[in-house]
mmCIF file of the N, C-alpha and C atoms, coordinates in Angstrom:
data_MODEL
# 
_entry.id   MODEL 
# 
loop_
_atom_site.group_PDB 
_atom_site.id 
_atom_site.type_symbol 
_atom_site.label_atom_id 
_atom_site.label_alt_id 
_atom_site.label_comp_id 
_atom_site.label_asym_id 
_atom_site.label_entity_id 
_atom_site.label_seq_id 
_atom_site.pdbx_PDB_ins_code 
_atom_site.Cartn_x 
_atom_site.Cartn_y 
_atom_site.Cartn_z 
_atom_site.occupancy 
_atom_site.B_iso_or_equiv 
_atom_site.pdbx_formal_charge 
_atom_site.auth_seq_id 
_atom_site.auth_comp_id 
_atom_site.auth_asym_id 
_atom_site.auth_atom_id 
_atom_site.pdbx_PDB_model_num 
ATOM 1   N N  . MET A 1 1  ? 2.338   -12.885 33.884  1.00 0.00 ? 1  MET A N  1 
ATOM 2   C CA . MET A 1 1  ? 2.528   -13.470 32.675  1.00 0.00 ? 1  MET A CA 1 
ATOM 3   C C  . MET A 1 1  ? 2.400   -12.856 31.901  1.00 0.00 ? 1  MET A C  1 
ATOM 4   N N  . ALA A 1 2  ? 3.367   -12.476 31.100  1.00 0.00 ? 2  ALA A N  1 
ATOM 5   C CA . ALA A 1 2  ? 2.703   -11.250 30.065  1.00 0.00 ? 2  ALA A CA 1 
ATOM 6   C C  . ALA A 1 2  ? 2.228   -11.482 28.720  1.00 0.00 ? 2  ALA A C  1 
ATOM 7   N N  . GLU A 1 3  ? 1.820   -10.822 28.621  1.00 0.00 ? 3  GLU A N  1 
ATOM 8   C CA . GLU A 1 3  ? 0.982   -10.197 27.514  1.00 0.00 ? 3  GLU A CA 1 
ATOM 9   C C  . GLU A 1 3  ? 1.663   -10.825 26.313  1.00 0.00 ? 3  GLU A C  1 
ATOM 10  N N  . LYS A 1 4  ? 0.214   -11.941 25.262  1.00 0.00 ? 4  LYS A N  1 
ATOM 11  C CA . LYS A 1 4  ? 0.994   -11.800 24.244  1.00 0.00 ? 4  LYS A CA 1 
ATOM 12  C C  . LYS A 1 4  ? 1.073   -11.110 22.984  1.00 0.00 ? 4  LYS A C  1 
ATOM 13  N N  . ARG A 1 5  ? 1.948   -10.341 22.628  1.00 0.00 ? 5  ARG A N  1 
ATOM 14  C CA . ARG A 1 5  ? 1.523   -9.552  21.325  1.00 0.00 ? 5  ARG A CA 1 
ATOM 15  C C  . ARG A 1 5  ? 2.036   -9.823  19.969  1.00 0.00 ? 5  ARG A C  1 
ATOM 16  N N  . THR A 1 6  ? 0.542   -9.295  19.443  1.00 0.00 ? 6  THR A N  1 
ATOM 17  C CA . THR A 1 6  ? 0.314   -9.608  18.124  1.00 0.00 ? 6  THR A CA 1 
ATOM 18  C C  . THR A 1 6  ? 1.088   -8.414  17.143  1.00 0.00 ? 6  THR A C  1 
ATOM 19  N N  . MET A 1 7  ? 1.189   -8.684  16.280  1.00 0.00 ? 7  MET A N  1 
ATOM 20  C CA . MET A 1 7  ? 1.552   -7.574  15.222  1.00 0.00 ? 7  MET A CA 1 
ATOM 21  C C  . MET A 1 7  ? 0.130   -6.758  14.251  1.00 0.00 ? 7  MET A C  1 
ATOM 22  N N  . ASN A 1 8  ? 0.489   -5.938  14.036  1.00 0.00 ? 8  ASN A N  1 
ATOM 23  C CA . ASN A 1 8  ? -0.707  -4.847  13.716  1.00 0.00 ? 8  ASN A CA 1 
ATOM 24  C C  . ASN A 1 8  ? -0.110  -4.643  12.090  1.00 0.00 ? 8  ASN A C  1 
ATOM 25  N N  . ALA A 1 9  ? -1.275  -4.477  11.628  1.00 0.00 ? 9  ALA A N  1 
ATOM 26  C CA . ALA A 1 9  ? -0.818  -3.989  10.342  1.00 0.00 ? 9  ALA A CA 1 
ATOM 27  C C  . ALA A 1 9  ? 0.304   -3.144  9.367   1.00 0.00 ? 9  ALA A C  1 
ATOM 28  N N  . GLY A 1 10 ? 0.103   -2.046  10.677  1.00 0.00 ? 10 GLY A N  1 
ATOM 29  C CA . GLY A 1 10 ? 1.521   -1.161  10.165  1.00 0.00 ? 10 GLY A CA 1 
ATOM 30  C C  . GLY A 1 10 ? 2.823   -1.646  10.079  1.00 0.00 ? 10 GLY A C  1 
ATOM 31  N N  . THR A 1 11 ? 2.912   -2.927  11.335  1.00 0.00 ? 11 THR A N  1 
ATOM 32  C CA . THR A 1 11 ? 4.463   -3.626  10.653  1.00 0.00 ? 11 THR A CA 1 
ATOM 33  C C  . THR A 1 11 ? 4.797   -4.529  9.915   1.00 0.00 ? 11 THR A C  1 
ATOM 34  N N  . GLY A 1 12 ? 3.226   -5.097  9.532   1.00 0.00 ? 12 GLY A N  1 
ATOM 35  C CA . GLY A 1 12 ? 2.514   -5.823  8.357   1.00 0.00 ? 12 GLY A CA 1 
ATOM 36  C C  . GLY A 1 12 ? 3.628   -5.451  7.297   1.00 0.00 ? 12 GLY A C  1 
ATOM 37  N N  . ILE A 1 13 ? 3.020   -4.131  6.636   1.00 0.00 ? 13 ILE A N  1 
ATOM 38  C CA . ILE A 1 13 ? 2.717   -3.456  5.492   1.00 0.00 ? 13 ILE A CA 1 
ATOM 39  C C  . ILE A 1 13 ? 4.920   -2.822  5.665   1.00 0.00 ? 13 ILE A C  1 
ATOM 40  N N  . ALA A 1 14 ? 4.852   -2.755  6.665   1.00 0.00 ? 14 ALA A N  1 
ATOM 41  C CA . ALA A 1 14 ? 7.154   -2.034  6.616   1.00 0.00 ? 14 ALA A CA 1 
ATOM 42  C C  . ALA A 1 14 ? 7.427   -3.508  6.284   1.00 0.00 ? 14 ALA A C  1 
ATOM 43  N N  . ILE A 1 15 ? 7.069   -4.799  7.293   1.00 0.00 ? 15 ILE A N  1 
ATOM 44  C CA . ILE A 1 15 ? 8.119   -5.558  6.760   1.00 0.00 ? 15 ILE A CA 1 
ATOM 45  C C  . ILE A 1 15 ? 7.800   -5.912  4.852   1.00 0.00 ? 15 ILE A C  1 
ATOM 46  N N  . GLY A 1 16 ? 6.655   -5.915  4.941   1.00 0.00 ? 16 GLY A N  1 
ATOM 47  C CA . GLY A 1 16 ? 6.868   -6.439  3.126   1.00 0.00 ? 16 GLY A CA 1 
ATOM 48  C C  . GLY A 1 16 ? 7.295   -4.895  2.685   1.00 0.00 ? 16 GLY A C  1 
ATOM 49  N N  . VAL A 1 17 ? 7.537   -4.035  2.321   1.00 0.00 ? 17 VAL A N  1 
ATOM 50  C CA . VAL A 1 17 ? 8.098   -3.810  1.545   1.00 0.00 ? 17 VAL A CA 1 
ATOM 51  C C  . VAL A 1 17 ? 9.804   -3.354  2.238   1.00 0.00 ? 17 VAL A C  1 
ATOM 52  N N  . ALA A 1 18 ? 10.332  -3.493  3.268   1.00 0.00 ? 18 ALA A N  1 
ATOM 53  C CA . ALA A 1 18 ? 11.445  -3.849  3.000   1.00 0.00 ? 18 ALA A CA 1 
ATOM 54  C C  . ALA A 1 18 ? 12.160  -5.148  3.135   1.00 0.00 ? 18 ALA A C  1 
ATOM 55  N N  . ILE A 1 19 ? 11.496  -5.986  2.353   1.00 0.00 ? 19 ILE A N  1 
ATOM 56  C CA . ILE A 1 19 ? 11.695  -7.031  1.714   1.00 0.00 ? 19 ILE A CA 1 
ATOM 57  C C  . ILE A 1 19 ? 11.624  -6.797  0.638   1.00 0.00 ? 19 ILE A C  1 
ATOM 58  N N  . GLY A 1 20 ? 10.185  -6.313  -0.019  1.00 0.00 ? 20 GLY A N  1 
ATOM 59  C CA . GLY A 1 20 ? 10.105  -5.940  -1.321  1.00 0.00 ? 20 GLY A CA 1 
ATOM 60  C C  . GLY A 1 20 ? 11.371  -4.835  -1.772  1.00 0.00 ? 20 GLY A C  1 
ATOM 61  N N  . VAL A 1 21 ? 11.805  -3.947  -1.005  1.00 0.00 ? 21 VAL A N  1 
ATOM 62  C CA . VAL A 1 21 ? 13.138  -2.914  -1.991  1.00 0.00 ? 21 VAL A CA 1 
ATOM 63  C C  . VAL A 1 21 ? 14.174  -3.929  -1.715  1.00 0.00 ? 21 VAL A C  1 
ATOM 64  N N  . ALA A 1 22 ? 15.024  -4.969  -0.861  1.00 0.00 ? 22 ALA A N  1 
ATOM 65  C CA . ALA A 1 22 ? 15.624  -5.716  -1.023  1.00 0.00 ? 22 ALA A CA 1 
ATOM 66  C C  . ALA A 1 22 ? 15.714  -6.485  -2.093  1.00 0.00 ? 22 ALA A C  1 
ATOM 67  N N  . ILE A 1 23 ? 14.483  -7.219  -2.326  1.00 0.00 ? 23 ILE A N  1 
ATOM 68  C CA . ILE A 1 23 ? 14.547  -8.237  -3.730  1.00 0.00 ? 23 ILE A CA 1 
ATOM 69  C C  . ILE A 1 23 ? 14.450  -7.239  -4.722  1.00 0.00 ? 23 ILE A C  1 
ATOM 70  N N  . GLY A 1 24 ? 14.122  -5.547  -4.864  1.00 0.00 ? 24 GLY A N  1 
ATOM 71  C CA . GLY A 1 24 ? 14.148  -4.899  -5.738  1.00 0.00 ? 24 GLY A CA 1 
ATOM 72  C C  . GLY A 1 24 ? 15.486  -4.663  -5.908  1.00 0.00 ? 24 GLY A C  1 
ATOM 73  N N  . ALA A 1 25 ? 16.413  -4.673  -5.518  1.00 0.00 ? 25 ALA A N  1 
ATOM 74  C CA . ALA A 1 25 ? 17.594  -3.970  -5.361  1.00 0.00 ? 25 ALA A CA 1 
ATOM 75  C C  . ALA A 1 25 ? 18.581  -4.623  -5.413  1.00 0.00 ? 25 ALA A C  1 
ATOM 76  N N  . ALA A 1 26 ? 18.138  -6.284  -5.116  1.00 0.00 ? 26 ALA A N  1 
ATOM 77  C CA . ALA A 1 26 ? 18.888  -7.916  -5.736  1.00 0.00 ? 26 ALA A CA 1 
ATOM 78  C C  . ALA A 1 26 ? 18.485  -7.489  -7.578  1.00 0.00 ? 26 ALA A C  1 
ATOM 79  N N  . MET A 1 27 ? 17.278  -7.092  -8.213  1.00 0.00 ? 27 MET A N  1 
ATOM 80  C CA . MET A 1 27 ? 16.942  -7.464  -9.481  1.00 0.00 ? 27 MET A CA 1 
ATOM 81  C C  . MET A 1 27 ? 17.897  -5.775  -10.003 1.00 0.00 ? 27 MET A C  1 
ATOM 82  N N  . ASP A 1 28 ? 18.241  -4.787  -9.081  1.00 0.00 ? 28 ASP A N  1 
ATOM 83  C CA . ASP A 1 28 ? 18.579  -4.054  -10.032 1.00 0.00 ? 28 ASP A CA 1 
ATOM 84  C C  . ASP A 1 28 ? 17.446  -2.667  -10.305 1.00 0.00 ? 28 ASP A C  1 
ATOM 85  N N  . GLU A 1 29 ? 16.143  -3.215  -9.019  1.00 0.00 ? 29 GLU A N  1 
ATOM 86  C CA . GLU A 1 29 ? 14.744  -2.613  -10.384 1.00 0.00 ? 29 GLU A CA 1 
ATOM 87  C C  . GLU A 1 29 ? 14.361  -2.205  -8.753  1.00 0.00 ? 29 GLU A C  1 
ATOM 88  N N  . ILE A 1 30 ? 14.717  -1.059  -8.186  1.00 0.00 ? 30 ILE A N  1 
ATOM 89  C CA . ILE A 1 30 ? 14.391  -1.069  -6.612  1.00 0.00 ? 30 ILE A CA 1 
ATOM 90  C C  . ILE A 1 30 ? 12.627  -0.352  -6.749  1.00 0.00 ? 30 ILE A C  1 
ATOM 91  N N  . ALA A 1 31 ? 12.441  -0.015  -7.593  1.00 0.00 ? 31 ALA A N  1 
ATOM 92  C CA . ALA A 1 31 ? 10.503  0.634   -7.965  1.00 0.00 ? 31 ALA A CA 1 
ATOM 93  C C  . ALA A 1 31 ? 10.178  -0.763  -7.471  1.00 0.00 ? 31 ALA A C  1 
ATOM 94  N N  . LEU A 1 32 ? 10.194  -1.205  -8.704  1.00 0.00 ? 32 LEU A N  1 
ATOM 95  C CA . LEU A 1 32 ? 9.677   -1.711  -9.091  1.00 0.00 ? 32 LEU A CA 1 
ATOM 96  C C  . LEU A 1 32 ? 9.310   -2.775  -7.649  1.00 0.00 ? 32 LEU A C  1 
ATOM 97  N N  . GLY A 1 33 ? 10.624  -3.312  -6.780  1.00 0.00 ? 33 GLY A N  1 
ATOM 98  C CA . GLY A 1 33 ? 10.353  -4.058  -5.678  1.00 0.00 ? 33 GLY A CA 1 
ATOM 99  C C  . GLY A 1 33 ? 9.663   -3.428  -4.547  1.00 0.00 ? 33 GLY A C  1 
ATOM 100 N N  . ALA A 1 34 ? 9.737   -2.451  -4.428  1.00 0.00 ? 34 ALA A N  1 
ATOM 101 C CA . ALA A 1 34 ? 8.584   -1.123  -3.451  1.00 0.00 ? 34 ALA A CA 1 
ATOM 102 C C  . ALA A 1 34 ? 7.492   -1.766  -3.797  1.00 0.00 ? 34 ALA A C  1 
ATOM 103 N N  . ALA A 1 35 ? 7.045   -1.232  -4.736  1.00 0.00 ? 35 ALA A N  1 
ATOM 104 C CA . ALA A 1 35 ? 5.719   -1.957  -5.703  1.00 0.00 ? 35 ALA A CA 1 
ATOM 105 C C  . ALA A 1 35 ? 5.275   -3.083  -4.939  1.00 0.00 ? 35 ALA A C  1 
ATOM 106 N N  . LEU A 1 36 ? 6.471   -3.824  -5.031  1.00 0.00 ? 36 LEU A N  1 
ATOM 107 C CA . LEU A 1 36 ? 5.428   -5.146  -4.702  1.00 0.00 ? 36 LEU A CA 1 
ATOM 108 C C  . LEU A 1 36 ? 5.831   -5.154  -3.442  1.00 0.00 ? 36 LEU A C  1 
ATOM 109 N N  . GLY A 1 37 ? 6.255   -4.969  -2.387  1.00 0.00 ? 37 GLY A N  1 
ATOM 110 C CA . GLY A 1 37 ? 6.557   -4.758  -1.445  1.00 0.00 ? 37 GLY A CA 1 
ATOM 111 C C  . GLY A 1 37 ? 5.880   -4.192  -0.044  1.00 0.00 ? 37 GLY A C  1 
ATOM 112 N N  . VAL A 1 38 ? 4.906   -3.155  -0.982  1.00 0.00 ? 38 VAL A N  1 
ATOM 113 C CA . VAL A 1 38 ? 3.646   -2.665  -1.035  1.00 0.00 ? 38 VAL A CA 1 
ATOM 114 C C  . VAL A 1 38 ? 3.081   -3.551  -0.812  1.00 0.00 ? 38 VAL A C  1 
ATOM 115 N N  . ALA A 1 39 ? 2.613   -4.504  -1.392  1.00 0.00 ? 39 ALA A N  1 
ATOM 116 C CA . ALA A 1 39 ? 1.309   -5.534  -2.013  1.00 0.00 ? 39 ALA A CA 1 
ATOM 117 C C  . ALA A 1 39 ? 1.665   -6.691  -1.042  1.00 0.00 ? 39 ALA A C  1 
ATOM 118 N N  . LEU A 1 40 ? 2.814   -6.709  -1.698  1.00 0.00 ? 40 LEU A N  1 
ATOM 119 C CA . LEU A 1 40 ? 3.046   -8.285  -0.388  1.00 0.00 ? 40 LEU A CA 1 
ATOM 120 C C  . LEU A 1 40 ? 2.851   -7.646  1.416   1.00 0.00 ? 40 LEU A C  1 
ATOM 121 N N  . GLY A 1 41 ? 3.302   -6.608  1.355   1.00 0.00 ? 41 GLY A N  1 
ATOM 122 C CA . GLY A 1 41 ? 2.578   -6.281  2.823   1.00 0.00 ? 41 GLY A CA 1 
ATOM 123 C C  . GLY A 1 41 ? 1.355   -5.686  3.242   1.00 0.00 ? 41 GLY A C  1 
ATOM 124 N N  . ALA A 1 42 ? 0.977   -5.446  2.660   1.00 0.00 ? 42 ALA A N  1 
ATOM 125 C CA . ALA A 1 42 ? -0.107  -5.294  2.591   1.00 0.00 ? 42 ALA A CA 1 
ATOM 126 C C  . ALA A 1 42 ? -0.582  -6.434  2.873   1.00 0.00 ? 42 ALA A C  1 
ATOM 127 N N  . ALA A 1 43 ? -0.463  -7.992  2.168   1.00 0.00 ? 43 ALA A N  1 
ATOM 128 C CA . ALA A 1 43 ? -1.358  -9.096  2.314   1.00 0.00 ? 43 ALA A CA 1 
ATOM 129 C C  . ALA A 1 43 ? -0.930  -9.657  4.160   1.00 0.00 ? 43 ALA A C  1 
ATOM 130 N N  . PHE A 1 44 ? 0.466   -9.224  4.546   1.00 0.00 ? 44 PHE A N  1 
ATOM 131 C CA . PHE A 1 44 ? 0.789   -9.259  5.483   1.00 0.00 ? 44 PHE A CA 1 
ATOM 132 C C  . PHE A 1 44 ? -0.070  -8.889  6.800   1.00 0.00 ? 44 PHE A C  1 
ATOM 133 N N  . GLY A 1 45 ? -0.133  -7.282  6.239   1.00 0.00 ? 45 GLY A N  1 
ATOM 134 C CA . GLY A 1 45 ? -1.079  -6.661  7.723   1.00 0.00 ? 45 GLY A CA 1 
ATOM 135 C C  . GLY A 1 45 ? -2.606  -7.214  7.349   1.00 0.00 ? 45 GLY A C  1 
ATOM 136 N N  . ALA A 1 46 ? -3.364  -7.133  6.449   1.00 0.00 ? 46 ALA A N  1 
ATOM 137 C CA . ALA A 1 46 ? -4.561  -7.858  6.383   1.00 0.00 ? 46 ALA A CA 1 
ATOM 138 C C  . ALA A 1 46 ? -4.433  -8.582  7.586   1.00 0.00 ? 46 ALA A C  1 
ATOM 139 N N  . GLY A 1 47 ? -3.744  -9.220  7.105   1.00 0.00 ? 47 GLY A N  1 
ATOM 140 C CA . GLY A 1 47 ? -3.624  -11.096 8.236   1.00 0.00 ? 47 GLY A CA 1 
ATOM 141 C C  . GLY A 1 47 ? -3.749  -10.660 9.317   1.00 0.00 ? 47 GLY A C  1 
ATOM 142 N N  . PHE A 1 48 ? -2.518  -10.147 9.654   1.00 0.00 ? 48 PHE A N  1 
ATOM 143 C CA . PHE A 1 48 ? -2.229  -9.838  11.277  1.00 0.00 ? 48 PHE A CA 1 
ATOM 144 C C  . PHE A 1 48 ? -3.322  -8.982  11.557  1.00 0.00 ? 48 PHE A C  1 
ATOM 145 N N  . GLY A 1 49 ? -3.941  -7.981  11.355  1.00 0.00 ? 49 GLY A N  1 
ATOM 146 C CA . GLY A 1 49 ? -4.731  -7.122  11.651  1.00 0.00 ? 49 GLY A CA 1 
ATOM 147 C C  . GLY A 1 49 ? -6.483  -8.000  12.040  1.00 0.00 ? 49 GLY A C  1 
ATOM 148 N N  . ARG A 1 50 ? -6.829  -8.993  11.213  1.00 0.00 ? 50 ARG A N  1 
ATOM 149 C CA . ARG A 1 50 ? -7.387  -9.748  11.107  1.00 0.00 ? 50 ARG A CA 1 
ATOM 150 C C  . ARG A 1 50 ? -7.036  -10.521 12.089  1.00 0.00 ? 50 ARG A C  1 
ATOM 151 N N  . ARG A 1 51 ? -6.187  -11.394 12.774  1.00 0.00 ? 51 ARG A N  1 
ATOM 152 C CA . ARG A 1 51 ? -5.768  -12.150 13.130  1.00 0.00 ? 51 ARG A CA 1 
ATOM 153 C C  . ARG A 1 51 ? -6.135  -11.494 14.976  1.00 0.00 ? 51 ARG A C  1 
ATOM 154 N N  . GLY A 1 52 ? -6.258  -10.269 14.756  1.00 0.00 ? 52 GLY A N  1 
ATOM 155 C CA . GLY A 1 52 ? -5.996  -9.188  16.434  1.00 0.00 ? 52 GLY A CA 1 
ATOM 156 C C  . GLY A 1 52 ? -6.918  -9.172  16.800  1.00 0.00 ? 52 GLY A C  1 
ATOM 157 N N  . LYS A 1 53 ? -7.881  -8.499  15.871  1.00 0.00 ? 53 LYS A N  1 
ATOM 158 C CA . LYS A 1 53 ? -9.103  -8.753  15.763  1.00 0.00 ? 53 LYS A CA 1 
ATOM 159 C C  . LYS A 1 53 ? -10.220 -10.254 16.153  1.00 0.00 ? 53 LYS A C  1 
ATOM 160 N N  . ASP A 1 54 ? -9.810  -11.625 15.173  1.00 0.00 ? 54 ASP A N  1 
ATOM 161 C CA . ASP A 1 54 ? -10.510 -12.473 15.914  1.00 0.00 ? 54 ASP A CA 1 
ATOM 162 C C  . ASP A 1 54 ? -10.475 -12.314 17.588  1.00 0.00 ? 54 ASP A C  1 
ATOM 163 N N  . LYS A 1 55 ? -9.346  -12.752 17.706  1.00 0.00 ? 55 LYS A N  1 
ATOM 164 C CA . LYS A 1 55 ? -9.194  -13.122 19.028  1.00 0.00 ? 55 LYS A CA 1 
ATOM 165 C C  . LYS A 1 55 ? -9.639  -12.360 19.663  1.00 0.00 ? 55 LYS A C  1 
ATOM 166 N N  . SER A 1 56 ? -9.549  -10.818 19.823  1.00 0.00 ? 56 SER A N  1 
ATOM 167 C CA . SER A 1 56 ? -10.635 -9.950  20.933  1.00 0.00 ? 56 SER A CA 1 
ATOM 168 C C  . SER A 1 56 ? -12.304 -10.125 20.270  1.00 0.00 ? 56 SER A C  1 
ATOM 169 N N  . ASP A 1 57 ? -12.763 -10.711 19.261  1.00 0.00 ? 57 ASP A N  1 
ATOM 170 C CA . ASP A 1 57 ? -14.013 -10.804 19.221  1.00 0.00 ? 57 ASP A CA 1 
ATOM 171 C C  . ASP A 1 57 ? -14.448 -12.158 20.262  1.00 0.00 ? 57 ASP A C  1 
ATOM 172 N N  . ASP A 1 58 ? -13.080 -13.353 20.168  1.00 0.00 ? 58 ASP A N  1 
ATOM 173 C CA . ASP A 1 58 ? -13.513 -13.596 20.873  1.00 0.00 ? 58 ASP A CA 1 
ATOM 174 C C  . ASP A 1 58 ? -13.572 -13.842 22.028  1.00 0.00 ? 58 ASP A C  1 
ATOM 175 N N  . LYS A 1 59 ? -12.263 -13.224 22.918  1.00 0.00 ? 59 LYS A N  1 
ATOM 176 C CA . LYS A 1 59 ? -12.990 -13.421 24.096  1.00 0.00 ? 59 LYS A CA 1 
ATOM 177 C C  . LYS A 1 59 ? -13.779 -12.191 24.841  1.00 0.00 ? 59 LYS A C  1 
ATOM 178 N N  . ARG A 1 60 ? -14.517 -11.682 24.111  1.00 0.00 ? 60 ARG A N  1 
ATOM 179 C CA . ARG A 1 60 ? -15.876 -10.488 24.274  1.00 0.00 ? 60 ARG A CA 1 
ATOM 180 C C  . ARG A 1 60 ? -17.079 -11.882 24.068  1.00 0.00 ? 60 ARG A C  1 
ATOM 181 N N  . ASN A 1 61 ? -16.679 -12.898 22.968  1.00 0.00 ? 61 ASN A N  1 
ATOM 182 C CA . ASN A 1 61 ? -17.987 -13.731 23.019  1.00 0.00 ? 61 ASN A CA 1 
ATOM 183 C C  . ASN A 1 61 ? -17.639 -14.613 24.726  1.00 0.00 ? 61 ASN A C  1 
ATOM 184 N N  . GLU A 1 62 ? -16.858 -14.805 24.850  1.00 0.00 ? 62 GLU A N  1 
ATOM 185 C CA . GLU A 1 62 ? -16.033 -15.977 26.229  1.00 0.00 ? 62 GLU A CA 1 
ATOM 186 C C  . GLU A 1 62 ? -16.980 -14.745 27.452  1.00 0.00 ? 62 GLU A C  1 
ATOM 187 N N  . ASP A 1 63 ? -16.942 -13.978 27.515  1.00 0.00 ? 63 ASP A N  1 
ATOM 188 C CA . ASP A 1 63 ? -17.418 -13.331 28.961  1.00 0.00 ? 63 ASP A CA 1 
ATOM 189 C C  . ASP A 1 63 ? -18.706 -12.893 28.760  1.00 0.00 ? 63 ASP A C  1 
ATOM 190 N N  . GLU A 1 64 ? -19.736 -13.024 27.384  1.00 0.00 ? 64 GLU A N  1 
ATOM 191 C CA . GLU A 1 64 ? -21.116 -12.591 27.840  1.00 0.00 ? 64 GLU A CA 1 
ATOM 192 C C  . GLU A 1 64 ? -21.724 -14.268 27.776  1.00 0.00 ? 64 GLU A C  1 
# 
């Protein structure tokens, strides 16, 4: 059975920046969109990074 893959923090930041730049391009303010994207990406990245760590901690506790 294949392992379930989780998104890491860097991927979340990259997705956020891409979304932010797209929004910024639509508003003709690419720099503002990129800044919003970094903030959004950091939030995504923190959430995904924490989620992956919680699962590994739970597995360690089950083994003990």
